[in-house]
N, CA, C and O of each residue as an XYZ file, in Angstrom:
776
protein
N      68.405     72.561    124.271
C      68.804     73.628    123.130
C      69.585     72.699    121.755
O      70.662     73.119    121.332
N      69.183     71.902    121.358
C      69.632     71.074    120.271
C      69.940     71.862    118.814
O      68.910     72.037    118.162
N      70.804     72.217    118.374
C      70.983     72.267    117.669
C      71.406     74.105    116.937
O      71.601     74.634    115.842
N      71.358     74.474    118.382
C      70.795     76.285    117.981
C      72.493     76.962    117.589
O      73.376     77.091    118.437
N      72.572     77.165    116.753
C      73.999     78.163    116.670
C      75.124     77.422    115.605
O      76.198     77.779    115.122
N      74.192     76.073    115.502
C      75.532     75.620    114.558
C      75.282     75.740    113.187
O      74.215     75.983    112.623
N      76.670     75.493    112.606
C      76.926     76.302    111.121
C      77.291     74.749    110.752
O      78.096     74.063    111.382
N      76.404     74.254    109.398
C      77.236     73.104    108.608
C      78.546     73.728    108.056
O      78.794     74.835    107.578
N      79.439     72.411    108.341
C      80.499     72.579    107.669
C      80.768     71.292    106.343
O      80.391     70.120    106.325
N      81.356     71.878    105.584
C      81.752     71.379    104.102
C      83.409     71.121    103.974
O      84.212     71.950    104.401
N      83.737     70.102    103.452
C      84.461     69.355    103.805
C      85.380     69.513    102.170
O      86.283     68.797    101.738
N      84.805     70.584    101.619
C      85.101     70.807    100.468
C      84.149     72.033     99.649
O      82.999     72.260    100.025
N      84.607     72.577     98.809
C      84.202     73.871     98.393
C      83.002     73.300     97.386
O      81.894     73.819     97.523
N      83.172     72.226     96.350
C      82.086     71.744     95.769
C      81.288     71.114     96.204
O      80.478     70.564     95.459
N      81.251     71.015     97.138
C      80.275     70.120     98.257
C      78.820     71.343     98.814
O      77.670     71.098     99.179
N      79.517     72.548     98.658
C      78.664     73.635     99.442
C      77.421     73.635     97.837
O      77.457     73.361     96.637
N      76.601     74.061     98.718
C      74.962     74.514     97.652
C      75.211     75.692     97.272
O      75.694     76.578     97.976
N      74.672     75.831     95.321
C      74.318     76.812     94.518
C      73.858     78.027     95.578
O      74.414     79.108     95.382
N      72.827     77.952     96.760
C      71.741     78.629     96.602
C      72.956     80.279     97.080
O      74.163     80.347     96.847
N      72.017     81.451     97.815
C      72.564     82.738     97.772
C      73.729     82.624     99.171
O      73.721     81.994    100.228
N      74.338     83.245     98.751
C      75.317     83.028     99.484
C      75.735     84.460     99.889
O      74.994     85.341     99.451
N      77.056     84.962    100.840
C      77.326     86.268    100.457
C      77.122     87.130     99.000
O      77.696     86.725     97.989
N      76.565     87.918     98.977
C      76.480     88.509     97.758
C      76.999     89.845     97.053
O      76.769     90.315     95.939
N      77.884     90.334     98.255
C      79.033     91.303     97.819
C      80.013     91.373     97.892
O      80.354     90.456     98.640
N      80.921     91.960     97.559
C      82.134     92.013     97.185
C      83.077     93.180     97.515
O      82.617     94.231     97.069
N      84.274     93.337     98.166
C      84.729     94.773     98.520
C      84.998     95.533     97.174
O      85.863     95.089     96.420
N      84.262     96.710     96.828
C      84.964     97.650     95.644
C      86.386     97.739     95.783
O      87.006     97.294     94.817
N      87.062     98.192     96.718
C      88.216     98.389     96.696
C      89.085     97.152     96.252
O      90.274     97.393     96.041
N      88.575     95.649     96.057
C      88.823     94.180     96.194
C      88.645     94.277     94.549
O      89.647     94.135     93.848
N      87.491     94.496     94.011
C      87.209     94.495     92.842
C      88.068     95.309     91.806
O      88.830     94.820     90.972
N      87.730     97.015     92.072
C      89.183     97.589     91.526
C      90.124     97.529     91.645
O      90.640     98.379     90.919
N      91.048     96.840     92.325
C      92.111     96.457     92.324
C      92.402     95.262     91.552
O      93.458     95.250     90.918
N      91.546     94.146     91.502
C      91.638     92.880     90.247
C      91.414     93.809     89.465
O      92.474     94.124     88.924
N      90.213     94.682     88.970
C      90.190     94.971     87.477
C      91.062     95.447     86.692
O      91.353     95.259     85.511
N      91.523     96.234     87.693
C      93.019     97.032     87.469
C      94.254     96.193     86.826
O      95.004     96.408     85.874
N      94.121     95.070     87.836
C      95.187     94.165     87.401
C      95.150     93.465     86.226
O      96.056     92.936     85.582
N      93.721     93.552     86.002
C      93.301     92.585     84.831
C      93.405     93.225     83.322
O      93.656     92.647     82.264
N      93.086     94.834     83.617
C      93.437     95.406     82.546
C      95.047     95.882     82.035
O      95.604     95.725     80.949
N      95.365     96.316     82.892
C      97.511     96.142     83.014
C      97.463     95.465     82.439
O      97.314     95.733     81.247
N      97.575     93.804     82.966
C      97.949     92.448     82.230
C      98.003     92.676     80.794
O      99.032     92.858     80.144
N      96.455     92.646     80.220
C      96.068     92.561     79.270
C      96.247     93.719     78.174
O      95.898     93.641     76.996
N      97.027     95.096     78.972
C      97.451     96.160     77.836
C      99.230     95.804     77.945
O     100.012     96.611     77.442
N      99.605     94.900     78.440
C     101.111     94.390     77.776
C     101.133     93.442     76.735
O     102.075     93.285     75.959
N     100.224     92.902     76.734
C      99.858     91.511     75.903
C      99.742     91.727     74.281
O      99.765     90.928     73.344
N      99.566     93.576     74.375
C      98.665     93.336     73.044
C      99.398     94.895     72.253
O     100.299     95.532     72.799
N      98.754     95.296     70.846
C      99.350     96.090     70.600
C      98.802     97.373     70.317
O      99.559     98.333     70.172
N      97.375     97.512     70.208
C      96.897     98.519     70.215
C      95.532     98.388     70.705
O      95.091     97.241     70.789
N      94.707     99.467     71.078
C      93.817     99.306     71.609
C      92.334     98.736     70.982
O      91.271     98.886     71.584
N      92.413     98.309     70.155
C      91.146     97.464     69.876
C      91.468     96.173     70.339
O      90.855     95.585     71.230
N      92.597     95.672     69.619
C      92.931     94.394     70.620
C      93.010     94.377     72.124
O      92.886     93.294     72.695
N      93.214     95.521     72.842
C      93.102     95.457     74.465
C      91.414     95.422     74.740
O      90.988     94.907     75.774
N      90.641     95.917     73.892
C      89.292     95.606     74.240
C      88.787     94.677     74.111
O      87.904     94.285     74.873
N      89.397     93.763     72.636
C      88.550     92.483     72.200
C      89.018     91.620     73.235
O      88.249     90.697     73.505
N      90.396     91.701     74.078
C      90.515     90.711     75.158
C      90.063     91.222     76.511
O      90.273     90.628     77.569
N      89.514     92.211     76.403
C      88.645     92.359     78.105
C      87.483     91.807     77.498
O      87.266     90.756     78.101
N      86.432     92.013     76.417
C      85.541     91.548     76.235
C      85.237     89.972     76.329
O      84.314     89.293     76.778
N      86.770     89.658     75.526
C      87.157     88.498     75.995
C      86.875     87.306     77.431
O      86.365     86.196     77.580
N      87.415     88.125     78.107
C      87.253     87.900     79.874
C      85.933     87.866     80.410
O      85.322     87.008     81.047
N      85.522     89.472     79.831
C      83.697     89.310     80.406
C      82.957     88.401     79.850
O      81.962     88.013     80.462
N      83.255     87.895     78.652
C      82.225     86.568     77.897
C      82.070     85.522     78.893
O      80.987     85.173     79.364
N      83.221     85.035     79.193
C      83.613     84.423     80.329
C      82.817     84.384     81.558
O      82.219     83.369     81.915
N      82.811     85.378     82.141
C      81.990     85.957     83.447
C      80.399     85.622     82.875
O      79.471     85.065     83.462
N      80.474     86.211     81.450
C      78.819     86.480     81.300
C      77.938     85.076     81.449
O      76.771     84.909     81.805
N      79.292     83.832     80.899
C      78.170     82.615     80.547
C      77.845     81.986     81.691
O      76.838     81.290     81.820
N      79.058     82.302     82.957
C      78.924     81.286     84.503
C      77.861     82.462     84.541
O      76.818     82.108     83.991
N      77.822     83.765     85.033
C      76.783     84.246     85.538
C      75.178     83.909     85.441
O      74.329     83.731     86.315
N      75.135     83.899     84.274
C      73.800     83.041     83.497
C      73.182     81.964     83.731
O      71.965     81.814     83.838
N      74.393     80.828     83.857
C      74.641     79.640     84.504
C      74.038     79.441     86.048
O      73.207     78.620     86.438
N      74.803     80.561     86.850
C      74.114     80.503     88.147
C      73.000     81.127     88.760
O      72.395     80.862     89.799
N      72.819     82.206     87.718
C      71.337     82.913     87.935
C      69.990     82.145     87.214
O      68.820     82.319     87.554
N      70.403     81.387     86.291
C      69.129     80.472     85.467
C      69.124     79.277     86.913
O      68.014     79.161     87.434
N      69.996     78.630     87.395
C      70.247     77.483     88.468
C      69.264     78.611     89.865
O      68.258     78.165     90.418
N      69.743     79.798     90.135
C      69.360     79.974     91.754
C      67.961     80.589     91.499
O      67.021     80.335     92.252
N      67.871     81.199     90.695
C      66.108     82.203     90.529
C      65.434     81.613     90.077
O      64.413     81.431     90.740
N      65.503     80.927     88.710
C      64.814     79.979     87.699
C      64.565     78.853     87.410
O      64.001     78.509     86.372
N      65.076     77.897     88.566
C      65.249     76.332     88.536
C      65.298     76.094     87.206
O      64.413     75.502     86.588
N      66.558     76.644     86.613
C      67.415     76.332     85.565
C      66.056     76.522     84.255
O      65.890     75.633     83.420
N      65.583     77.219     84.265
C      64.589     77.893     83.292
C      65.198     78.947     82.747
O      65.823     79.699     83.495
N      65.130     79.233     81.224
C      65.833     80.074     80.652
C      64.783     80.903     79.790
O      63.916     80.268     79.190
N      64.815     82.204     79.704
C      64.161     83.216     79.115
C      64.273     82.737     77.263
O      65.221     82.550     76.501
N      62.508     82.675     77.093
C      62.563     82.382     75.171
C      62.115     83.613     74.417
O      61.758     83.335     73.272
N      62.043     84.728     74.689
C      61.680     85.984     74.182
C      62.613     87.087     74.165
O      63.300     87.469     75.112
N      62.578     87.457     73.248
C      63.635     88.719     73.153
C      63.772     89.638     74.681
O      64.730     89.765     75.442
N      61.926     90.372     74.752
C      62.295     91.346     75.121
C      62.447     90.570     76.954
O      62.646     91.343     77.891
N      62.326     89.097     77.198
C      62.099     88.837     78.453
C      63.695     88.262     78.636
O      63.908     87.562     79.625
N      65.193     88.640     77.389
C      66.352     87.973     78.306
C      66.656     89.684     78.592
O      67.239     89.945     79.644
N      66.288     90.787     77.719
C      66.717     92.026     77.758
C      66.297     92.796     79.172
O      66.936     93.596     79.856
N      65.180     92.323     79.307
C      64.778     92.257     80.857
C      65.795     91.642     82.148
O      66.208     92.243     83.139
N      65.994     90.379     81.773
C      66.926     89.871     82.626
C      67.874     90.833     83.007
O      68.079     91.516     84.010
N      68.566     90.630     81.529
C      70.179     91.268     81.619
C      69.976     93.077     82.565
O      70.616     93.444     83.550
N      69.020     93.766     81.902
C      69.230     94.912     82.343
C      68.831     95.483     84.044
O      69.063     96.502     84.693
N      68.109     94.176     84.285
C      67.791     93.891     85.764
C      68.668     92.932     86.762
O      69.610     93.133     87.528
N      67.929     91.842     86.392
C      68.793     90.281     87.193
C      69.989     90.791     86.962
O      70.385     91.629     87.772
N      70.530     90.568     86.255
C      72.046     90.197     85.926
C      72.636     91.777     86.728
O      73.089     91.972     87.856
N      72.395     92.665     85.628
C      73.038     93.496     86.469
C      73.251     94.224     87.951
O      74.228     94.865     88.342
N      71.813     93.863     88.757
C      71.618     93.755     90.120
C      73.092     92.942     90.788
O      73.952     93.233     91.619
N      72.849     92.004     90.062
C      73.927     90.754     91.066
C      75.095     91.396     90.794
O      75.861     91.566     91.743
N      75.548     91.967     89.244
C      77.030     92.416     89.194
C      77.302     93.771     89.703
O      78.304     93.914     90.404
N      76.437     94.940     89.412
C      76.806     95.904     90.237
C      75.877     96.430     91.660
O      76.214     97.503     92.161
N      74.850     95.747     92.212
C      73.812     96.059     93.124
C      72.907     97.214     92.747
O      72.590     98.084     93.557
N      72.402     97.181     91.170
C      71.666     97.971     91.081
C      71.290     97.401     89.527
O      71.884     96.603     88.803
N      69.960     98.216     89.331
C      69.540     98.081     87.945
C      69.608     98.921     87.018
O      69.314    100.097     87.230
N      70.095     98.392     85.554
C      70.885     99.450     84.750
C      70.412    100.999     84.689
O      69.425    101.121     85.415
N      70.741    102.124     84.127
C      69.811    103.388     84.258
C      68.898    103.257     82.966
O      67.904    103.978     83.048
N      68.962    102.700     82.081
C      68.396    102.787     81.059
C      68.280    101.538     80.179
O      69.315    100.891     80.335
N      67.523    100.979     79.391
C      67.229    100.019     78.493
C      66.769    100.737     77.640
O      66.090    101.639     78.131
N      66.853    100.758     76.117
C      66.209    101.373     74.886
C      66.203    100.489     73.480
O      67.081     99.712     73.104
N      65.035    100.810     72.853
C      65.591    100.061     71.644
C      65.869    101.137     70.403
O      65.357    102.256     70.451
N      66.493    100.835     69.577
C      67.690    101.319     69.060
C      66.224    102.176     67.913
O      65.274    101.418     67.713
N      66.138    103.262     67.419
C      65.203    104.225     66.507
C      65.401    104.095     65.473
O      64.501    104.238     64.645
N      66.859    103.721     65.074
C      67.164    103.462     63.501
C      67.317    102.234     62.776
O      67.170    102.193     61.555
N      67.729    100.799     63.769
C      67.482     99.037     63.725
C      67.149     99.144     64.281
O      67.279     99.786     65.324
N      65.953     98.008     63.478
C      64.798     97.402     64.317
C      65.600     96.080     65.201
O      64.990     95.257     65.883
N      67.009     96.108     65.010
C      67.449     94.716     65.638
C      68.772     95.341     66.741
O      69.811     94.767     67.067
N      68.277     96.689     67.132
C      69.824     97.211     68.401
C      69.008     97.501     69.546
O      67.903     98.043     69.567
N      69.588     97.137     70.337
C      68.787     97.346     71.555
C      70.234     98.106     72.479
O      71.418     97.858     72.255
N      69.595     99.219     73.702
C      70.641     99.620     74.409
C      70.777     99.696     75.974
O      69.716    100.145     76.409
N      71.404     99.512     76.694
C      71.588     99.711     77.826
C      72.735    100.696     78.166
O      73.915    100.449     77.918
N      72.188    102.101     78.894
C      72.885    103.393     79.326
C      73.073    102.947     81.136
O      72.461    102.345     82.019
N      74.219    103.630     80.945
C      74.691    103.835     82.484
C      75.688    104.634     82.687
O      76.836    104.451     82.281
N      75.100    105.994     83.630
C      75.619    107.004     83.638
C      76.941    106.950     84.400
O      77.638    107.964     84.431
N      77.317    105.872     84.994
C      78.829    105.765     85.779
C      78.728    104.443     85.709
O      78.028    103.923     86.578
N      79.282    103.674     84.836
C      79.584    102.464     84.709
C      80.529    102.098     85.960
O      81.089    103.089     86.428
N      80.814    100.901     86.586
C      81.566    100.771     87.533
C      82.935    100.327     87.344
O      83.754    100.579     88.228
N      83.313     99.641     86.211
C      84.709     99.779     85.241
C      85.172    100.483     84.873
O      86.393    100.380     84.753
N      84.452    101.730     84.430
C      84.911    103.194     84.185
C      84.872    103.934     85.199
O      84.908    105.132     84.920
N      84.819    103.712     86.167
C      84.577    105.017     87.560
C      85.830    104.962     88.052
O      86.133    106.031     88.582
N      86.884    103.955     88.100
C      88.376    104.149     88.740
C      89.229    104.030     87.598
O      90.297    103.449     87.794
N      88.996    104.441     86.478
C      90.191    104.110     85.567
C      89.948    106.092     84.944
O      89.021    106.901     84.913
N      91.320    106.063     84.583
C      91.838    107.040     84.401
C      92.583    106.607     82.899
O      93.567    105.876     83.004
N      92.111    107.073     81.342
C      92.788    106.919     80.781
C      93.526    107.752     79.894
O      92.982    108.599     79.186
N      95.076    107.474     79.920
C      95.992    108.394     79.341
C      95.463    108.786     77.877
O      94.824    108.096     77.083
N      95.958    110.210     77.755
C      95.689    110.555     76.440
C      96.140    109.939     75.381
O      95.465    110.170     74.378
N      97.263    109.057     75.190
C      97.776    108.110     74.296
C      96.841    107.254     73.513
O      96.698    107.072     72.304
N      96.089    106.659     74.854
C      94.909    105.577     74.805
C      93.287    105.796     73.894
O      92.402    104.969     73.676
N      93.403    107.489     73.455
C      92.415    107.834     72.882
C      90.972    107.377     72.999
O      90.464    108.257     73.695
N      89.939    106.406     72.678
C      88.970    106.084     73.572
C      88.662    105.063     73.600
O      87.772    104.413     73.050
N      89.770    104.771     74.585
C      89.346    103.062     75.218
C      88.717    103.149     76.121
O      88.763    104.126     76.868
N      87.816    101.952     76.322
C      86.375    101.714     76.665
C      86.717    100.719     77.762
O      86.680     99.667     77.124
N      87.026    100.391     79.010
C      86.640     99.801     80.052
C      85.252     98.664     80.128
O      85.066     97.643     80.790
N      84.453     99.370     79.151
C      83.471     99.101     79.028
C      82.975     97.972     78.764
O      82.067     97.291     79.239
N      84.070     97.817     77.514
C      84.062     96.569     76.615
C      84.134     95.264     77.740
O      83.521     94.244     77.426
N      84.634     95.282     78.618
C      84.232     94.190     79.669
C      83.158     93.916     80.077
O      82.755     92.754     80.028
N      82.478     94.840     80.546
C      80.720     94.729     80.271
C      79.706     94.180     79.374
O      78.733     93.481     79.659
N      80.232     94.762     77.862
C      79.788     94.475     76.917
C      80.426     92.732     76.469
O      79.667     92.114     75.722
N      81.639     92.044     76.867
C      81.762     91.179     76.810
C      80.857     89.847     77.789
O      80.670     88.672     77.471
N      80.432     90.586     79.037
C      79.489     89.805     79.735
C      77.879     89.736     79.178
O      77.178     88.740     78.999
N      77.641     90.827     79.022
C      76.256     90.714     78.069
C      76.484     89.912     77.391
O      76.162     88.834     77.889
N      77.073     89.791     76.050
C      77.172     88.976     74.954
C      77.337     87.247     75.719
O      76.988     86.248     75.090
N      77.816     87.190     76.882
C      78.314     86.248     76.905
C      77.141     85.632     77.775
O      77.108     84.410     77.917
N      76.314     86.320     78.279
C      74.626     85.956     78.560
C      73.842     85.569     77.733
O      73.031     84.667     77.941
N      74.001     86.379     76.350
C      72.801     86.129     75.370
C      73.051     85.079     74.736
O      72.245     84.153     74.655
N      74.331     85.079     74.140
C      74.765     83.841     73.454
C      74.557     82.491     74.379
O      74.399     81.443     73.752
N      74.543     82.423     75.979
C      74.313     81.194     76.571
C      72.754     81.176     76.759
O      72.151     80.164     77.115
N      72.168     82.351     76.495
C      70.260     82.330     76.651
C      70.377     81.696     75.162
O      69.769     80.627     75.107
N      71.207     82.193     73.519
C      70.168     81.606     72.741
C      69.831     82.449     71.395
O      69.241     82.239     70.335
N      70.681     83.756     72.152
C      70.178     85.115     71.454
C      72.149     85.684     71.272
O      72.869     86.296     72.060
N      72.404     85.158     69.980
C      73.541     85.737     69.612
C      73.479     86.732     69.104
O      72.735     86.988     68.157
N      74.672     87.902     69.927
C      74.302     89.281     69.287
C      75.890     89.883     69.513
O      76.667     89.369     70.318
N      76.239     91.084     68.646
C      77.145     91.722     68.784
C      77.178     92.849     69.679
O      76.391     93.743     69.367
N      77.910     93.061     70.757
C      77.649     93.710     71.848
C      78.903     94.470     72.086
O      79.893     93.996     72.643
N      78.786     95.818     71.577
C      80.273     96.872     71.855
C      79.702     98.081     73.232
O      78.626     98.011     73.827
N      80.201     98.553     73.330
C      80.687     99.454     74.761
C      81.187    100.583     74.022
O      82.132    100.660     73.238
N      79.960    101.863     74.628
C      80.519    102.872     73.794
C      80.753    104.532     74.689
O      79.729    104.848     75.295
N      81.388    105.089     74.763
C      80.788    106.317     75.786
C      79.961    107.717     74.475
O      80.136    108.058     73.305
N      78.896    108.172     75.855
C      78.363    109.238     74.878
C      77.896    110.116     76.144
O      77.210    109.956     77.154
N      78.903    111.473     75.321
C      78.829    112.809     76.026
C      77.619    113.281     76.782
O      76.608    113.353     76.083
N      77.465    113.656     78.181
C      76.376    113.877     78.657
C      76.479    115.834     79.069
O      77.235    116.442     79.827
N      75.638    116.193     78.398
C      75.524    117.467     78.695
C      75.755    117.926     80.120
O      74.749    117.525     80.704
N      76.620    118.622     81.114
C      76.595    119.158     82.316
C      77.667    117.853     83.059
O      78.197    118.110     84.140
N      77.852    116.827     82.557
C      78.538    115.737     83.239
C      80.015    115.947     82.468
O      80.429    116.089     81.318
N      80.502    115.881     83.729
C      82.173    115.733     83.650
C      82.753    114.668     82.841
O      83.753    114.838     82.144
N      81.858    113.124     82.981
C      82.421    111.747     83.033
C      81.217    111.769     81.574
O      80.137    112.350     81.684
N      81.591    111.121     80.404
C      80.244    110.030     79.290
C      79.778    109.368     80.319
O      80.002    109.348     81.530
N      78.930    108.714     79.424
C      78.121    107.604     80.243
C      78.356    106.360     78.989
O      78.563    106.450     77.779
N      78.246    105.458     79.708
C      78.690    104.585     78.859
C      76.996    103.748     78.668
O      76.107    103.502     79.483
N      77.168    103.452     76.891
C      76.082    102.608     76.477
C      76.937    101.659     75.976
O      78.085    101.750     75.542
N      75.937    100.427     76.151
C      76.109     98.692     75.577
C      75.289     98.824     74.763
O      74.102     99.117     74.905
N      76.144     98.516     73.422
C      74.828     98.554     72.166
C      74.875     96.798     71.538
O      75.693     96.057     70.992
N      73.769     96.754     71.912
C      73.527     95.305     71.082
C      72.816     95.121     70.158
O      71.643     95.492     70.204
N      73.348     94.484     69.044
C      72.948     94.483     67.593
C      72.974     92.809     67.616
O      73.911     92.034     67.804
N      71.557     92.574     67.347
C      71.205     90.926     67.365
C      71.663     90.073     65.780
O      71.884     90.633     64.706
N      71.686     89.275     65.935
C      72.074     88.230     64.975
C      70.299     88.198     64.118
O      69.263     88.351     64.764
N      70.333     88.011     62.884
C      69.038     88.117     61.779
C      68.185     86.923     62.624
O      66.991     87.031     62.903
N      68.809     86.071     62.883
C      68.149     84.571     62.778
C      67.431     84.920     64.279
O      66.407     84.245     64.387
N      67.647     85.701     65.362
C      66.885     86.106     66.434
C      65.864     86.892     66.351
O      64.794     86.674     66.919
N      66.105     87.853     65.648
C      64.779     88.715     65.079
C      63.501     87.701     64.224
O      62.290     87.772     64.430
N      64.224     86.764     63.221
C      63.567     85.888     62.934
C      62.208     84.588     63.559
O      61.016     84.377     63.335
N      63.098     84.103     64.259
C      62.781     83.575     65.055
C      61.681     84.129     66.726
O      60.811     83.481     67.308
N      62.100     85.190     66.958
C      61.123     86.101     67.391
C      60.006     86.933     66.409
O      59.462     87.807     67.083
N      59.694     86.916     65.521
C      58.479     87.016     64.286
C      57.837     85.662     64.434
O      56.615     85.544     64.535
N      58.683     84.624     64.446
C      57.622     83.805     64.479
C      56.804     83.050     65.571
O      55.797     82.378     65.353
N      57.472     83.294     66.937
C      56.660     83.038     68.435
C      55.807     84.189     68.135
O      54.869     84.043     68.918
N      55.554     85.431     67.336
C      54.423     86.536     67.562
C      54.737     87.189     68.797
O      54.018     88.096     69.215
């Protein structure tokens, strides 16, 4: 029985292939790490808007890397070129890799042609966070908004992405909506492609 049970050893982490490995991270480890990220950034800022911006910037870096990894791993280095394709990719593939499930909903804005919304009843980054009264409307979903913006920018779909709480009737906690407002150039390009 030659080769049965042998595991290939790599001398350096850079030598390991990028194919699918273990895809789960301990929820408690993530919650602790994210809590530390929020607390560290909270000591570095003077107001809530600045804290959300810093979390969004941290998420942006994650999103850019997630796009690269998923395009390499799942798509053979091909990227989406259509608006609905990239939205579906974020809503399903990216969300599933990051949160273990597809996002609750993806909707087109009714008032503006350039707006789309991804909604989540209980966004993981808000699940274990309690917000003091003095922090008002602080939303840790800014981190996820940054991830979405990083994916979209990297794929060539520049957009302004923000996180908002939306109260739900009969629910103790509001749902989180990630609002995506695409740049005009994206809509013009989409119109040309027909």
